[in-house]
Each structure stands twice: as structure tokens, then as C-alpha cells.
N, CA, C and O atoms as a MOPAC input file, in Angstrom:
PM7 MOZYME 1SCF
protein

 N    -10.38100 1    66.41400 1    43.08300 1
 C    -10.79600 1    65.40000 1    43.96900 1
 C    -10.19200 1    64.75200 1    45.36800 1
 O    -10.30800 1    65.06600 1    46.55200 1
 N     -9.47800 1    63.67700 1    44.65400 1
 C     -8.71900 1    62.60000 1    45.24300 1
 C     -7.33700 1    63.42600 1    46.28500 1
 O     -6.86800 1    63.07400 1    47.36700 1
 N     -6.98800 1    64.66700 1    45.36000 1
 C     -5.73100 1    64.79700 1    46.33900 1
 C     -6.57600 1    65.98700 1    47.24100 1
 O     -6.00600 1    66.59500 1    48.14700 1
 N     -7.64700 1    66.17800 1    46.97000 1
 C     -8.45200 1    67.25600 1    48.82800 1
 C     -8.40400 1    66.20100 1    49.90800 1
 O     -8.24800 1    66.37800 1    51.11600 1
 N     -8.57900 1    65.00200 1    49.20800 1
 C     -8.75800 1    63.82600 1    49.95300 1
 C     -8.01300 1    62.67400 1    50.40600 1
 O     -8.34100 1    61.62200 1    50.95500 1
 N     -6.75400 1    63.24100 1    49.96600 1
 C     -6.05500 1    62.28400 1    49.73700 1
 C     -5.44300 1    61.77100 1    51.62400 1
 O     -4.62500 1    60.85200 1    51.58800 1
 N     -5.72200 1    62.18900 1    52.80200 1
 C     -5.49900 1    61.99900 1    53.84800 1
 C     -6.24500 1    60.98200 1    54.17200 1
 O     -5.79600 1    59.95200 1    54.67600 1
 N     -7.92700 1    61.27200 1    53.80300 1
 C     -8.81900 1    60.23000 1    53.52100 1
 C     -8.93600 1    58.61100 1    53.14200 1
 O     -9.43800 1    57.62000 1    53.67300 1
 N     -8.17000 1    58.90600 1    51.89100 1
 C     -7.72300 1    57.87800 1    51.29900 1
 C     -7.08900 1    56.85000 1    51.06200 1
 O     -7.18100 1    55.83100 1    50.37700 1
 N     -5.81300 1    57.76200 1    52.42300 1
 C     -4.41400 1    56.97700 1    52.85200 1
 C     -4.94600 1    55.81100 1    53.84400 1
 O     -4.76300 1    54.59400 1    53.82700 1
 N     -5.66700 1    56.64500 1    54.70500 1
 C     -5.88500 1    56.16600 1    55.76000 1
 C     -7.04900 1    55.13200 1    55.52700 1
 O     -6.84900 1    54.06800 1    56.11300 1
 N     -7.97600 1    55.18600 1    54.95700 1
 C     -9.28300 1    54.33700 1    54.34900 1
 C     -8.00600 1    52.90900 1    53.73400 1
 O     -8.17100 1    51.70400 1    53.92500 1
 N     -7.02400 1    53.44700 1    53.13000 1
 C     -6.26200 1    52.04500 1    52.58200 1
 C     -5.50300 1    51.32200 1    53.71700 1
 O     -5.24900 1    50.11800 1    53.68400 1
 N     -5.19300 1    52.08100 1    54.63300 1
 C     -4.65600 1    51.39400 1    56.05900 1
 C     -5.69200 1    50.41700 1    57.01500 1
 O     -5.49500 1    49.31200 1    57.52200 1
 N     -6.89500 1    51.33100 1    57.03000 1
 C     -7.59600 1    50.44500 1    57.01800 1
 C     -8.11300 1    49.48000 1    56.97900 1
 O     -8.55500 1    48.79200 1    57.89900 1
 N     -8.11500 1    49.29100 1    55.68700 1
 C     -8.30700 1    48.22600 1    54.95300 1
 C     -7.04900 1    47.38400 1    55.00900 1
 O     -6.79800 1    46.56900 1    54.12100 1
 N     -6.35600 1    47.55700 1    55.92300 1
 C     -5.12300 1    46.17600 1    55.36300 1
 C     -4.43200 1    46.52600 1    55.02000 1
 O     -3.44600 1    45.83200 1    55.26900 1
 N     -4.09800 1    47.80300 1    54.16900 1
 C     -2.40000 1    48.18500 1    53.64600 1
 C     -1.50300 1    48.55800 1    54.23700 1
 O     -1.75600 1    49.63900 1    54.76900 1
 N     -0.14700 1    48.06400 1    54.50500 1
 C      1.01100 1    48.31400 1    55.34300 1
 C      0.95400 1    49.52500 1    54.58500 1
 O      0.92400 1    49.90200 1    53.41300 1
 N      0.95200 1    50.23100 1    56.41300 1
 C      1.44700 1    52.05500 1    55.77500 1
 C      2.76800 1    52.39700 1    55.38900 1
 O      2.98100 1    53.58600 1    55.15500 1
 N      3.84600 1    51.44900 1    55.26000 1
 C      5.13600 1    51.35600 1    54.62000 1
 C      4.58300 1    51.21700 1    53.26000 1
 O      5.56700 1    51.52400 1    52.58800 1
 N      3.81400 1    51.00000 1    52.57900 1
 C      3.43900 1    50.81200 1    50.98500 1
 C      3.72400 1    52.11700 1    50.25900 1
 O      2.99400 1    53.07800 1    50.50100 1
 N      4.87200 1    52.25100 1    49.26000 1
 C      5.28100 1    53.38900 1    48.58100 1
 C      3.86500 1    54.07200 1    47.83300 1
 O      3.09000 1    53.43600 1    47.12000 1
 N      3.75200 1    55.43400 1    48.16800 1
 C      2.78300 1    55.79500 1    47.45800 1
 C      3.37700 1    57.41600 1    46.64200 1
 O      4.13000 1    58.28600 1    47.07900 1
 N      2.82800 1    57.32600 1    45.65100 1
 C      3.50900 1    58.98500 1    44.76900 1
 C      2.27500 1    60.02500 1    44.32700 1
 O      1.11200 1    59.72300 1    44.06000 1
 N      2.83100 1    61.20200 1    44.33600 1
 C      1.58300 1    62.29200 1    43.90200 1
 C      2.42800 1    62.57100 1    42.49600 1
 O      3.63200 1    62.70000 1    42.27600 1
 N      1.46400 1    62.60000 1    41.80200 1
 C      2.07200 1    63.65500 1    40.66700 1
 C      1.35200 1    64.89600 1    40.33200 1
 O      0.15900 1    64.79200 1    40.04500 1
 N      2.00500 1    66.25100 1    40.32900 1
 C      1.02100 1    67.18900 1    40.28600 1
 C      1.49500 1    68.10600 1    38.72100 1
 O      2.51000 1    68.78900 1    38.58700 1
 N      0.91500 1    67.97200 1    38.15600 1
 C      0.47300 1    68.70300 1    36.70500 1
 C      1.33300 1    67.92300 1    35.63600 1
 O      2.05500 1    68.36100 1    34.74000 1
 N      1.06100 1    66.76000 1    35.97100 1
 C      1.77500 1    65.69700 1    34.56500 1
 C      2.16500 1    66.11000 1    33.77100 1
 O      1.55700 1    67.11200 1    33.39600 1
 N      3.61900 1    65.63000 1    32.78600 1
 C      3.56600 1    66.37700 1    31.65100 1
 C      4.15200 1    67.77400 1    31.18200 1
 O      4.86000 1    68.08800 1    30.22500 1
 N      3.61400 1    68.45500 1    32.16900 1
 C      3.84000 1    69.75900 1    31.98900 1
 C      4.88000 1    70.24700 1    32.59900 1
 O      5.34500 1    69.48400 1    33.44600 1
 N      5.63900 1    71.66700 1    32.42200 1
 C      6.38200 1    72.21500 1    33.06900 1
 C      6.91500 1    72.46200 1    34.21700 1
 O      8.02400 1    72.86300 1    34.57200 1
 N      5.66700 1    72.07000 1    34.91100 1
 C      5.64400 1    72.28300 1    35.85200 1
 C      5.06000 1    71.38100 1    37.08300 1
 O      4.47200 1    71.55800 1    38.15000 1
 N      5.57000 1    70.31700 1    36.30500 1
 C      5.29300 1    69.07600 1    37.30900 1
 C      6.37900 1    68.91900 1    38.17500 1
 O      7.59000 1    69.11900 1    38.08000 1
 N      5.36800 1    68.36600 1    39.34600 1
 C      5.82500 1    67.92300 1    40.74800 1
 C      6.03100 1    66.74400 1    41.47900 1
 O      5.00900 1    66.20000 1    41.89800 1
 N      6.93500 1    66.30600 1    41.69000 1
 C      6.52500 1    64.67900 1    42.20600 1
 C      6.93000 1    64.26300 1    43.50000 1
 O      8.06400 1    64.60900 1    43.82800 1
 N      6.17500 1    63.51000 1    44.42100 1
 C      6.68200 1    63.86300 1    45.44300 1
 C      6.67400 1    61.88800 1    45.61300 1
 O      5.87500 1    61.26700 1    44.91300 1
 N      7.46800 1    61.24000 1    46.42100 1
 C      7.65600 1    59.53000 1    46.67000 1
 C      7.51500 1    59.71200 1    48.07100 1
 O      8.24400 1    60.49900 1    48.67400 1
 N      6.56500 1    58.99100 1    48.67900 1
 C      6.73300 1    58.61000 1    50.11100 1
 C      6.04500 1    57.14200 1    50.57600 1
 O      6.34700 1    56.04400 1    50.10900 1
 N      5.11300 1    57.39300 1    51.54000 1
 C      4.68500 1    55.54400 1    52.21100 1
 C      3.30700 1    56.18900 1    51.59700 1
 O      3.26700 1    57.26400 1    50.99800 1
 N      2.21000 1    55.35600 1    51.84900 1
 C      0.76500 1    55.51000 1    51.99000 1
 C      0.60200 1    56.30800 1    53.68500 1
 O     -0.30400 1    57.11200 1    53.90600 1
 N      1.61300 1    55.91900 1    54.72900 1
 C      1.32500 1    56.67300 1    55.76400 1
 C      1.61200 1    58.45700 1    55.99700 1
 O      1.02000 1    59.23300 1    56.74700 1
 N      2.77500 1    58.71600 1    55.01900 1
 C      3.60900 1    59.97300 1    54.93900 1
 C      2.79900 1    60.45900 1    53.57300 1
 O      3.03300 1    61.65600 1    53.40000 1
 N      2.09100 1    60.02600 1    52.74300 1
 C      2.01800 1    60.63200 1    51.62300 1
 C      1.36600 1    61.62900 1    51.22400 1
 O      1.50800 1    62.32000 1    50.21500 1
 N      0.09500 1    61.71500 1    52.68400 1
 C     -0.63900 1    63.23000 1    52.59600 1
 C     -0.09600 1    64.58000 1    52.93200 1
 O     -0.45000 1    65.66100 1    52.46400 1
 N      1.04800 1    64.27400 1    54.04100 1
 C      1.87400 1    65.65000 1    54.86500 1
 C      2.74600 1    65.72500 1    53.65000 1
 O      3.03800 1    66.82600 1    53.18300 1
 N      3.23400 1    64.46400 1    53.04300 1
 C      4.56400 1    64.83400 1    52.08500 1
 C      3.94900 1    66.00600 1    50.64300 1
 O      4.60400 1    67.00500 1    50.34400 1
 N      2.85600 1    65.69500 1    50.03400 1
 C      1.86000 1    66.14900 1    49.01700 1
 C      1.17600 1    67.65700 1    49.62900 1
 O      0.34500 1    68.25900 1    48.94900 1
 N      1.60600 1    68.15500 1    50.91800 1
 C      1.01700 1    69.20800 1    51.06700 1
 C      1.63800 1    70.11300 1    50.23100 1
 O      2.85700 1    70.11800 1    50.06100 1
 N      0.49100 1    71.26200 1    49.43100 1
 C      0.59700 1    72.26300 1    49.34900 1
 C      0.58300 1    71.93200 1    47.23200 1
 O      0.59500 1    72.72600 1    46.29100 1
 N      0.55000 1    70.16700 1    47.30700 1
 C      0.57000 1    70.06400 1    45.83000 1
 C     -0.44800 1    70.75800 1    45.27200 1
 O     -1.12500 1    71.31200 1    46.13800 1
 N     -0.92000 1    70.99500 1    43.88300 1
 C     -2.23600 1    71.56600 1    43.35800 1
 C     -2.56900 1    70.78000 1    42.69900 1
 O     -1.65800 1    70.11600 1    42.20600 1
 N     -4.03400 1    70.39200 1    42.30500 1
 C     -4.80200 1    69.24400 1    40.84400 1
 C     -4.33700 1    70.17700 1    40.11100 1
 O     -3.82800 1    71.26400 1    40.38500 1
 N     -4.69800 1    69.32100 1    38.54700 1
 C     -4.69800 1    68.00700 1    38.53100 1
 C     -3.77400 1    66.96000 1    39.15100 1
 O     -2.64400 1    67.05600 1    38.67200 1
 N     -3.86800 1    66.19200 1    39.87400 1
 C     -2.99900 1    65.10800 1    40.25800 1
 C     -3.27900 1    63.81000 1    40.41800 1
 O     -4.37200 1    63.35700 1    40.75900 1
 N     -2.05200 1    63.04700 1    40.11500 1
 C     -2.10200 1    61.42300 1    40.09200 1
 C     -1.68000 1    60.72900 1    41.41100 1
 O     -0.64700 1    61.35300 1    41.65500 1
 N     -1.78200 1    60.09500 1    42.12100 1
 C     -2.04800 1    59.01500 1    43.09400 1
 C     -1.71800 1    58.11100 1    42.90200 1
 O     -2.65200 1    57.52500 1    42.35400 1
 N     -0.73100 1    57.34800 1    43.00100 1
 C      0.01200 1    56.05500 1    42.53700 1
 C      0.13600 1    55.26100 1    43.65200 1
 O      0.70000 1    56.00200 1    44.45700 1
 N     -0.10800 1    53.87700 1    44.34800 1
 C     -0.10200 1    53.57900 1    45.18100 1
 C      0.54500 1    51.89700 1    44.85800 1
 O      0.09200 1    51.15300 1    43.98900 1
 N      1.59800 1    51.58900 1    45.71800 1
 C      1.94200 1    49.81600 1    45.18000 1
 C      3.72200 1    50.10500 1    45.13100 1
 O      4.48200 1    51.07300 1    45.17300 1
 N      3.78500 1    49.02800 1    45.04900 1
 C      4.86400 1    48.69000 1    44.68400 1
 C      5.97000 1    49.18400 1    43.36400 1
 O      7.17500 1    49.42300 1    43.28300 1
 N      4.99400 1    49.17800 1    42.58000 1
 C      5.43400 1    50.28600 1    41.25500 1
 C      6.52300 1    51.52500 1    41.52200 1
 O      7.59700 1    51.81000 1    40.99200 1
 N      5.78900 1    52.08500 1    42.52500 1
 C      6.46400 1    53.77100 1    43.26700 1
 C      7.70400 1    53.08200 1    42.96300 1
 O      8.54300 1    53.64500 1    42.26000 1
 N      7.93600 1    51.70400 1    43.50900 1
 C      9.34800 1    52.02700 1    43.79800 1
 C     10.69600 1    51.89000 1    42.44500 1
 O     11.91100 1    51.72000 1    42.54600 1
 N      9.89100 1    52.03800 1    41.37200 1
 C     10.93100 1    51.80300 1    40.58600 1
 C     11.28800 1    53.08500 1    39.78300 1
 O     12.09400 1    53.12000 1    38.85300 1
 N     10.25000 1    54.60900 1    40.49500 1
 C     10.24100 1    55.62000 1    40.04400 1
 C     11.85300 1    55.85200 1    39.65400 1
 O     12.30700 1    55.72400 1    38.51700 1
 N     12.48700 1    56.15800 1    40.64300 1
 C     14.12900 1    56.53500 1    40.51000 1
 C     14.36600 1    55.84600 1    39.27600 1
 O     14.61500 1    56.58800 1    38.32500 1
 N     14.35400 1    54.79300 1    39.08300 1
 C     14.72100 1    54.06100 1    37.73700 1
 C     14.15500 1    54.63300 1    36.40400 1
 O     14.77000 1    54.76600 1    35.34600 1
 N     12.89200 1    54.93700 1    36.66300 1
 C     11.97600 1    55.27800 1    35.28100 1
 C     12.11100 1    56.72700 1    35.15700 1
 O     11.30000 1    57.24800 1    34.39100 1
 N     13.08000 1    57.61700 1    35.82500 1
 C     12.90300 1    59.05300 1    35.84100 1
 C     14.23800 1    58.82400 1    35.09500 1
 O     14.21900 1    59.42600 1    34.02100 1
 N     15.43600 1    58.12600 1    35.31800 1
 C     16.72800 1    58.39000 1    34.33400 1
 C     16.75600 1    57.89400 1    33.05400 1
 O     17.50000 1    58.31700 1    32.16900 1
 N     15.64200 1    56.65400 1    32.89400 1
 C     15.21800 1    56.50000 1    31.14600 1
 C     14.58000 1    57.76000 1    30.65000 1
 O     14.83900 1    58.23800 1    29.54500 1
 N     13.48600 1    58.43600 1    31.75800 1
 C     12.55600 1    59.66800 1    30.78600 1
 C     12.69700 1    60.70700 1    30.63200 1
 O     12.34800 1    61.32200 1    29.62400 1
 N     13.29800 1    61.20300 1    31.68700 1
 C     13.39400 1    62.31300 1    32.84500 1
 C     12.14900 1    62.92000 1    33.89400 1
 O     12.02400 1    64.05800 1    34.34600 1
 N     11.42700 1    61.89800 1    34.06200 1
 C     10.07700 1    62.52800 1    34.70600 1
 C      9.52600 1    60.67400 1    35.12000 1
 O      9.73200 1    59.60500 1    34.54500 1
 N      8.86200 1    61.01100 1    36.23400 1
 C      8.53900 1    59.70900 1    36.60300 1
 C      7.45700 1    58.85900 1    35.63300 1
 O      6.42200 1    59.49900 1    35.44100 1
 N      7.48900 1    57.85700 1    35.14100 1
 C      6.80000 1    57.51000 1    33.99200 1
 C      6.03200 1    56.50900 1    34.09300 1
 O      6.64800 1    55.49100 1    33.77800 1
 N      4.67000 1    56.24900 1    34.46500 1
 C      3.79100 1    54.69300 1    34.51600 1
 C      3.18600 1    54.70500 1    33.39700 1
 O      2.76500 1    55.55000 1    32.60700 1
 N      3.24800 1    52.99800 1    33.53800 1
 C      2.24100 1    52.34200 1    32.83300 1
 C      0.84600 1    51.86300 1    33.21200 1
 O      0.14100 1    51.29600 1    32.37700 1

């Protein structure tokens, strides 16, 4: 459901005062061989994740900036 409303969610966050340049990520099919990840900003995440299929995780905030470092550790985007 969140993935289908991603543009609305992102717009709502910006309307509530979140900087549109805040890092954001979408992880589709997490922990499976078909996992897809895209990292963008709140202002561009909906377009960047176009075509992704549910189930998907939406991550917003500075933790997304750690994704490259965490990818090297585990081979995938790891979030705690």
C-alpha cells in the first residue's frame, strides 16, 4: 500500500516541513534474490522507484546516507 502511495507520502512529508533533499530509499523484495534498492531524496523518490513492485520498504532520513557503507558490510542495504 505504501509503495502505491509513495508520491502522496513524500508530498505529505514535504508539506509537513521535511526538507525535500532528505535522503530516502525504497527496498523492494528485501532479503530475496530479486531485491531492488533505489536511493534518492524525498523530493525524487517516487519517480526513482517507479516500476518497483510490492512488498517494499520505504526508508526516510539520514540513515539512508549510510547505505553505501552498510552495503559493503553485508552485500545489501541493511537497516536496523
